[in-house]
C-alpha positions, 0 to 999 in steps of 0.5 A: 593741514592748510586748506587748498586755495582755488583761484578763478582765472579768465578774460573779462566778462566771461562770468568769473564773479558769477561763478564765484558767487555760485560756488560761495552760495548757501547750497554747497558752501559755507561763507561767514562774515564777522560782525563789525568787519567790512571786507572786499568779497574776493575770497570765500571759505567754501565746503564741497562734500567733505572738503574745505577750500579757499576760493579766490576771485580775480579781475579779468586778464587781458594778456597784452593790454596797455590799459592801466586798469587792465594791466593791474587786473592782470598783475593781480591775477598773476599773483593769484596764479602763483598763490593757488593750488588749483586754477579754474580757467573759465571761458565763454561758449557764446564768444567761442575760443578767442586768441586771448583765451589761448594766451591766458592758457599759455600763462597757466601752463607756465605756472605748472599748476593743476588747471580745470577748464570751465566753459561757461554760459552753457544754459542748454546742452542741446543748443551749446553742447557741440560748441564745448568741444572747440575748447579741447584745442586749448590742450589743457584737458577736458572742458567742463560745461557749466552755467554759473548764472543758472548753477548748472554743472557746478557740482561736476566742476567742483568734483574735477577741482577736488581731485587735485586736493587729494594729491596736494601733498601737504604731508610734510607741513602737516607732520611739522609740529614747529610753531608757524607764525604769519607776519601780516599787515599793510605794506611798509609797516616793517614786517620784513624788518621784524624778521630780519632783526629777529634773525640777526639779533639771535644769531639763528639758523636761517633757511628757506623752506623749499616746496611751497608754492605760495609767494611768502618766505618761510624763515626758521628762527631759533629761540631758547632751542625752540624752532619757530617758522616765520611766514613773511608776507612782505612785498604785497604792493607791486610797482603799479601801487593799486590803491583800493581800500585793501589791495586784492592781491594783499588779501590773497597772500594774507589768506594763504599765509594765515591758513598755514599759521598757528599764530598771526602777528598783525603789524601796525605802523605806530605813526599811522595808527590802526586803520580800517585796512588793518581791521580787514587784515585782522578779520582774515585771521579772526575768521580762521580762529588763529591766535592773534598778536597785534604788534605796534611797530616804530614805537620809538618814533612816537612822542609819549607820556604816561597815558600814550600806551593806554590811549593807543591800546584803546584806539586799537581795541575800538577799531578791532572790537570784534577780537577783544582777546588779541594780545598787544605789544609795542615794538621797534624793529629798528632798535630791537625794542621788546622784540624778544618778548614776542617769543613769550607772547607767541608761546602764551597764545599757542598754549591758550589755543590748545588749552582744554577745560574739564567738562565738570569745571566748565559747567560749574562756571556756566552755572554760576554765570546763569545765576548771576545773570538770568538767560534771556526769555521771549514770550514766556519761554526762558533759555535753559542751558543743560550742558556744555563740553569742549570739543576742539582746540585751535581755536577752543570750541565748545558745544552748549546744549539748550532748550531753544536755540533761538533764545541764545542771543549774541549778547548772552553768548558774549557774556558767557564767553567773558565769564569763561575768559575770566576763569581760564584766560584764553588770551590771544585766541578766539573762542567758538560756541556751537549751540545745539538744541535738545528737548528738556526731557532728554537732557 
């Protein structure tokens, strides 16, 4: 089941980013950054108690402002509202209830999404406690008094948010075992064209799956009697054409589409080549352990020689160096070139995502690897690997028991990963390692 999405919404300067950072802090959540990928920090994978969710930060909403920047921030927040499963509406106890709060509240009511009202900057209940009651006038439920800066009341707020997770109602998607493929990428690289070509070329059953609250279109494509659900994230850029390294709302939609997918197809425009923005989008899928295919579209428009594919692939691998396992395909949505091969790649990646390795065979490979290249040592102590076993799929996840966890350097972990890939493939999927320390006498 995909993780719920929680959006923080409110006027400017009420403490949205402070709350975002407080929730995404080490004591109550988990936030991972992949080396080599620079991202705008406007979303975080968080954990509260035993529940995982994706948190989205937004710019402040000024409902009636004509200022260009504020109108762009409002537009971005509106998309977050469309995308979210639960909305945290944050207000400021020191400014009190203002007219803009009421107008933002009206926007939230129209969304028909669960809303949790947070009254921020309540550093002292004795001083500000009575002022919190004023916010009952918004008519959207009980206000939760918090201080994001002092991290007061954050647990109560997350408890109120988590109540809506249990009633999210994703059972139909959880029971649906059809492959789900997210088509992601920058605007205007041909994402919709790929889906349109697939549906037209194969004379398939096409339907819009009802019940999703996300701004992405689900299209069913049938190939060789197998149904595939394609999640299109096209239309990421609105008329305002916000120009940032990567549009904040493109991240929002990409995150939610990737969460629901088994395999992610990153579409790159062959004429532009791979960019840092492509790396940011790819990083979202990599972080979540999804199967990844890089589709270079508009390949028919490129002048080629016998080295073009090789050079182009090397350029992509250099920019996307954090995911060397990705599969590549060079296509044209316009002409249909190699589009049929997409299904073959999808099936291969899905199979590798669910591949399980017997424990005995896995430990043989690791033993051979340690003989070929000795584990690292420090101050006379050498890393010893006692035992390894696979504990999960999607992505394949391995627990490795060692004598000293700190000696398992990233470079040696990458070496072991390469040896496992040489033996078993795992094309198109990341591999995760969990390192556990165990006393030598207990091995």
